[in-house]
N, C-alpha and C positions, 0 to 999 in steps of 0.2 A: 292368480290361481284360477284354474279352469276345472270344470267337472266333465269327465269323459262320459259320453253316452254311447253305448254299443262300441266302446273302444276308440272313440274319436271325438274331437271337438273342432269346430271350424268357425272362423270369423271371416266371412266372405268380403266384408267391407275392407278389412285390413289385410286380406289375402294370407292369413295365418291358419295353419292346420296342425293339429296335435293328434298323434295316433299312438296307440299301444302297440309295441312290437311283439307280436304273438309268438315268435320263435324263441323267446327268452323268458324264463320264469324259474326262479330259485326260491325255495321255501325252507324255513327253519326258524328256530327260536333265536332271533338275532339280538334281542335285548335281555335275555335270561329271565323272562317273566313267566315261562312255562307255556306260552302261547305262540304258535308259529306266525311269523311275519313273512312277507315276500319281497324279493328284489326283482324289479321289472325294468324294462327299457321303454322309454317314451321318445318318440321322434317328433321334432318340430320343424315345419317347413314354412318359409316366408314367401312362397310363390316363385322363387328363383330356382336355380339348380342345386343350391346347397341345402343341407339338412343338419340340424343339431340333434345329437342323441344325448339323452339324460338317463342316469341311473336313479330310480326312485325306490324308496323303501316304503311299503304300505302295510297296514294292519287292518283287521276286520273291526268295524264299528257297527254292530248289529248286522243288517243285511248289506251294508255298503263297505267299501274299502276307503280308508283314510290315509292320506299321505303323511309319513313321518318325516322324511327328508328327501331332498332331490339335489343332484349335482350333475353338472355338465361333464361328459366323458370324452 
């Protein structure tokens, strides 16, 4: 697990970069608790030409967002 800062995280030694895909954001009460959660896309690049895209569900935890679940799409 990594924590994104300003929408990104980078491990320069391992050449891995994780970024928030800003063009996709869906919100709604996804778990029927009366509080809106969000579905977002996260991109992971290992330094080559390929990129993995993940769908992540997040919820608010105070002033931060907390990951509920993530899956490769």
